[in-house]
N, C-alpha and C positions, 0 to 999 in steps of 0.2 A: 729550835725556835724558828730557824729559817725555813724549815719545812712547813710549819704551822703558818707562817706568814705567806708563803707561796700558796698553800691551800686556800687561805682566806682571800687573796687576791684574785685567784682564778675563778671564784665564784661570780666575778663580774661577767665572765663570758656566758654564763647561764641566762642573763637577761639582756645584756647590752649588745654583744656581737652575735645577734640572732635576727632573723627576718621578723620575728614577732615584735621586737622594739620598733622597727620601721613601720609595721602595721599599726601598732598602737598610736605612734605619733601622727600618721597620716590620717587615720579615722578619727582621732580626736580632734584634729584641725577641721576635718570636714563637719563634725558635729558643732564646733563653735560657728562656722559659716552658716550652716543650716539654722542654728539658733537665731542668727541675725536675721536671716531671710524670713524666718517665721514670726518675727517681732513686728510690732506695729507702734510707731511709724517707720522705725528704722529699716525694716525690710523693704518697705515701699520707697524710700529715699535711696536705698542701695541699689534696687533695680532700675531706678530712674537716673542712676549715675550721679546722684547728688555728691559732690566732693567735699565730704566732711572729714575725711581721714580715716584710716583703718583702725587706729587706736580709738578714736571716737566711737566707732560702731561696736568695738569689743566692750568698752566701758559702759556705754549707754544701755547696753542690753544685758548687763549683768544681772542674773537671777530671774530673767523674764520667762524663759522657756527651758523644758526639761532636757532638750536635745544635747546641750553643752555638758550637762552633768553626767550623761551617760558615759561621756569620755573618761570620768573618774574611774570607771570600772576597768577600762583599758590601762590607764596609767598605773592603777593599784595592782593589776593582775600580774604584772612583770615580777614584782618582789614579793607581794603578799602571798602568792601562791607557792613559794619555794619550799616552806616548811611542809605544806600539804603534799607537794610533790615528793619530797623526802620521805614522808610518812607512807604515802601510798606505795612507794617502791622499796620500803622496808630499809631505808639507807640512814635513818636518823642515828641508830646505834652506832654504825660505822663512823659517821662524821663526828659524833661526840667523842668517841674514843680517840680520834685523830686531832681533834681541836680542844676538846675539854667542853664542859657544859657552858661555862661563862662566855668562852670565845665563840662557841656556836650561837649562843643566844644574841650576843652582841653583833656578830656578823649579819644574822637575820635582820635585826633592827636597822643597821647602817644600810644593808642592800635594799631593804624596803624603802627607806627614806630617799636614798640617792636615786634609785630607779624611778620612783614616782615623780620626785621633783624634776629630774631631767626631762622625762617624758613630757610632763605638763608644759614646762617651759618651752621646749622645742615645738610642741603642738601650738602654743600660743603664737610663737614666732612664724610658724609655718602658716597658720590662719591669716597672719598679716601679709605674708608673701601672697597667698591666694586672693586676698582682697585687693592687693595692689596690682597683680598681673591679671587676674580674672575680671575685675570690676574697675580697674583704672584709678583706684583711690591712692591719694599720697599717703605717706606714713602717718603724718600727724595733721591735725586740723589747725587752721590758722585762728580759730576762735578758742581762746583759752577757757571760756565759761564753762564748757562741758566738764571740766575736772572737778567741779562742786566747790572749789575754794578760789576766791578771787586773789588771795594772797598766798596760793599754794605754789608748790614747786613748778607746776606747768605754767602758771601765770607769770612766774619769775623767770621763765626761760630755761629753767634747769631741767631740760627734756631727758637727758641721760639718766639723771636721778629718778625722774618720775616714771620712766619706762622700767628702770631696774626694779623699783618698788613694785609696779603693776605686775610684771612677769614673775618676780620673786614671790608674791603673794599667791599667785595661781600655782606655782611650784609647791609652796608649803601647804596650800590646801589639799593638793593631791597626796603629799606625803602624810598629812594628818589622817585623811580617810583610809589610806593604804595601811597605816599603822593600826587603826581601829580593826580593819579587815583581818590583819594578821593575828590580832588579839583573839578574834573569834575563831580563827582557824586553829588555834591552840587546842580549843575544846571540840570543834568540828572540823578536822583536817581533811577538807575536801576542796580541790582547786575551783570547782564551779561555784561552791558557796562563797569563797573568798573573792571570786570575780564579781559576783552579783551584789555583794554587801555595800560597797561604797555608796552607790546611788541611793540605796534604801537608807543608810545612815544619814546621808545628806538630806533627804527628804524629812527625815525624823528631826534633825537639828534645825532645819529651816522652818518647819511649820508646826511641829509638836513641842519641842523643847522650849519655845518661846512662851507656851502657856504656864510654864513653872515659874511664877513670878519671883520666887525666892532665890532663883539663880541669877546673879548680877549679869548685866550686859557684857562686861569684860571677860566673862566666862562662856559666853555664847558664841559657838563657832560661826553662826550666821552673821555676827557683828564683825568678827575679826577677818574672816577669809572672803573679802569682797574686792573686786577690781577697783572700785572707787575709793578704797582705803577709808571705809566709813568710820572706823574707830577714831581716826584723826579728828574729824569734826564733832563726833558724838561725845568724845571725852575731852575736847579742847586741847589736844596735844599736836605736836608736829607730825607731819607724814613719816618722817624717820622714826620718831618715837613709836609711832603706831605700827610700823613695819618691825621694829625690834620686839614689840609686844607679841606680834605674830610668831617671831622666830623663837622667843622664849616659851611661848605657849605650846608651839610644836615640840620643842626639844623636851619639855617637861612631860608631854604625852609620850615621847619616845622612851624616856627614863621609866615611866611606869609600866609601859608595855615590855620593856626589857626585863624588869623584875618579875612581872607576871609571867612572862615566857620562861624565865630562868627557874622560877618556883615550880612551874608545871613540869618542866623537864626534870628537875631533881626530884620531884615527887613520883614521877613515873619512871621506876628504875628498870622497867622492861627495856627501855632504849638507852640505858647506860647513864642516865641523868645523875646518878650518885657517884660516878666514878671519873676523876679528873687526873 
């Protein structure tokens, strides 16, 4: 048991203690800043040193340009490509024999979520640092109206809670698309494919899935995974309730991906999925 736990924990070194993780955080943050600079009028205001606050520019440009969401590929690549890497290196059989099919599948899901969430949150924070140091912006705006809710957390002065929800939603959005990318990699185990899928899936959910009117808004990722926490005022619930809805939605997706992954491994006995 201790050996299996040791093997599970050391998987973190495959994505966290690597230059690739720093690369993903840095360039994801740069994509966020480029997204703001390419937006109108926020990009003009930022270049003119209008002091609206770094958080204001991040929230007000949510979903405006594609640059930012290209960073989803970088955040998701760290974990979603692990299974594809094992497959390409013929290491799946060995790892399943040491961990068991269930632990291997669970470990992949946990590492995908953790790596994508942490990378996305750090990228958002680093983009704030870039805006503060590179463009002279304060961390927060003195005008609470940009939060979209006059009686919301920001307007009430609960800045820590507001920022926690903001960055947390960005992290869970990356985790959600990383999970979807890994689900596809079960059937097409290729790291390049896993790396390119998140932005394509985001585009589909953002602009195509909305055309299916029979899918309720609370099941639409485009409604839940927004910096402005759109679900709170669309559904008339508190910002914390909307955040918990995002958390539950993401974990339900993780559970479904886990069972799909475990089923695929068990079915393909070539890699030891039927032996635990």
